[in-house]
N, C-alpha and C positions, 0 to 999 in steps of 0.2 A: 386357448391353444391354437396356434397357427399350423397350417399344413404345408409340408415341404413338397414342392412340385419339381419334377425332373426338368432341369434346365435345357436338356437336349431339344433342339427345334423339331417341331412336327412338320414333316414335309410330304408324307404319304398317308393314304387311308389306313394302312396297317398301323402306322405310328399313332394315328389319331385314335384308333380303337384302344391301343395300349394306354394312351393318355387319358381317355375318358374312363377306362377301367380303373386307373389310378386315382383320379380326382372324384369320380362318382357322378358329378353334376356340374355342368359348366355352360357358359354362354357361347354363342357363335362369335359375336362381336362384343367388345368392351361396352359397358353401360354405366352412365353417370349415376343411375339409380342404384346400381349394385357394384360399386367400385371394388369391393373385395373379392368378388366371385372370379374364379379362373375363367378364361375364355380361350377359344381356339385361336382367335386373333393374336392374343398375347403370347401364345405358345408357338407361333410360326415365324419364319424369317420375313414374312410379309406384314408384320405388325406395323400398323399405322398407314399402310398402303391399301386402302379399301378395294381399289380396282384389282390389285394383284391377289388380295385375299379371296375375293369373289371368284376371280378367274381360276384360281387353283383349287378351291375347296367347294365350289358350287355343287358338284355332283356327289361329293362325299356325304353331305347332309342327307340327301335323299336316298342314295344307293345303300348306305350303311344301315339306315332305318328300314328300308324295304327288305334288306337281307336279314333283318332282325338281329343285327350285331350291336345295336344301341338304339336308344329312343331319341327321336327328334320331334319337337313341336313347340308351339307358342304358349306354354303353360304359365308364363309370367305375364301374359298380356299380348295384345296386338303389336307386332313388329319386334318382339324380343324372342329370338330363336334360342332354344335351350336343348342341350343334349344330356341324357342320363344313361348311365351304364345299366346293363341288364341286372346287376346286383342291386342298384339303387331303385330301379323301377317299381318293384313290389311295395316298397315303403311309400313312394309317392302315391301309388294307387290306394293303398290301405288308408293313408292319411285323409282321403276324401270322405271316408265314412259312408253315409247313405248315398249311393251313386246311381239311383234309379232315375232315368230321364223323366218319367211321368210324375214321380214324386217331386222332383226338383221343379218341374213346371207348375204343379199345384201349389208349391210354396213360393212361386214367383221368382225362382232362381234361374229359370231358363225361359227364354221367349217362346212364343208360339211358333215363330219361324224356325227356331233351333229344334224344337220338338218335332216339327213337320219333317225337317231334313233327317233327323235321327230315325224317325219311324219309317221314312221312305227307304233308308238303307237297311233297316231291320227287316223290312218286307222283301226288298228286291236285291239285296246284296250290294257289294262294293260298286260305287257309282262315280263316274267322272264328274269333275267340278261343274262342267257346262251342262250336265244333265240333272243336276240337283234342283228340287222344286223351290228355288229361291231366286229373287232378282239378283243378277250379277253384282249390282251395286251394293246389295245387302250381304253378299256372300261372306266377305271377311269377318264382319261382326257377328255373323251367325255361326261360322265354323270355329272361331277362336274360343268361345265359351265351351263348346263341345270338346275341344282339345284340352282345355284347362281341367275339365272334369274326367278326362280319360274315357270319354264315351265314343268318340270317333278319332281315327288317325289315318294317315296315308298308307294305302296298301300297294300302290304302284304308280307308274307314270303313263300318260297317254302318248308320249313321244319324247324324243331327246333333241329335237332341232327346233329352231325358231319357228313359231307358228303352230307347232304340235306339242310343245312342252306344257304339260299340265298334270294334275294329280287325280288319282282314283282314291276315293274315300271309302272306308269301311269301318266296321266296329273294332274298337281297340282290343276287346277281349278275344276277338277272332284272330287278330294279328299277333298278339302276345299272350296266348293262353297260359303258358307256364308262369308268367309274371302275375296274372290274375289268380291263378291257383295258389301261388305263394302268398299273395296279398290276403287271400281269404283265411290264411292261417295266422295272420298278424292282428294284434289289437290295433284299433284306430290310433290310440295314443302312442303306441310304439312307433307307428309310421310317422306321426307328427313330430315326435321327439327326435327321430333320426333326421328329419328334414331341418328342424330348427338347429340341431347340433351342427349340421353341415354348414349352414349360414354362419353360425357363431365361429366355427373353426376357420372360416375364411374372412373374418373381420367384419361381418355384417350381421350382428345379432338381431334377432327379431323378438319383439314381445309376442305374447299369445295373440293379442288382437291384431297386430301387424301381420302375423303369419296367417291368421284366419282370413283377413281381407285379401292378402296377396294371393293365396292359393284357393280362395273360395270354399274354405272348409265350412261345413254346415251344421255340425253338431259337436 
């Protein structure tokens, strides 16, 4: 079954929130890896013009997430920005199953650097990127796995101008407590089925093994 998407172009943050609430889960930009998934790019009048897309939507991705009106992160891997609605978020969290950072580390599913960053924030609270205990060159590949497992997420910005723009990272469960509470009431398989169904509805069906690899499901 395919899903009908409102053809009206998305030109404002409010329209984007309505769009993501309608589709549930989408990309920021089109991706050749996931050609069937909806994207903000395809829903805007700047479709195909990367400069215009970035210029007009750059702050949306961060502000709407920080305001907790949607979820934004790289849960499909480095460089693939994804948005999820507040309704969809509990299913994505529940689908992770065992989501304890130390258990994941013991099972070799998180690096020592990633665990160190997580435990630093757990002890000290939300922390700016440049204050995290990891080499700046290693920061992206450390933070992406933590985002993928809904352990850390962006809580705020360090500034809004060139030279000051950066992120403040904190625990995902502290930023979206309602979503984690709702996820706790869902079975793991219910979460995974909802995620797989979303991909199938948009012409990108996943086998169980493909979904497990893509989302790093562990059990």
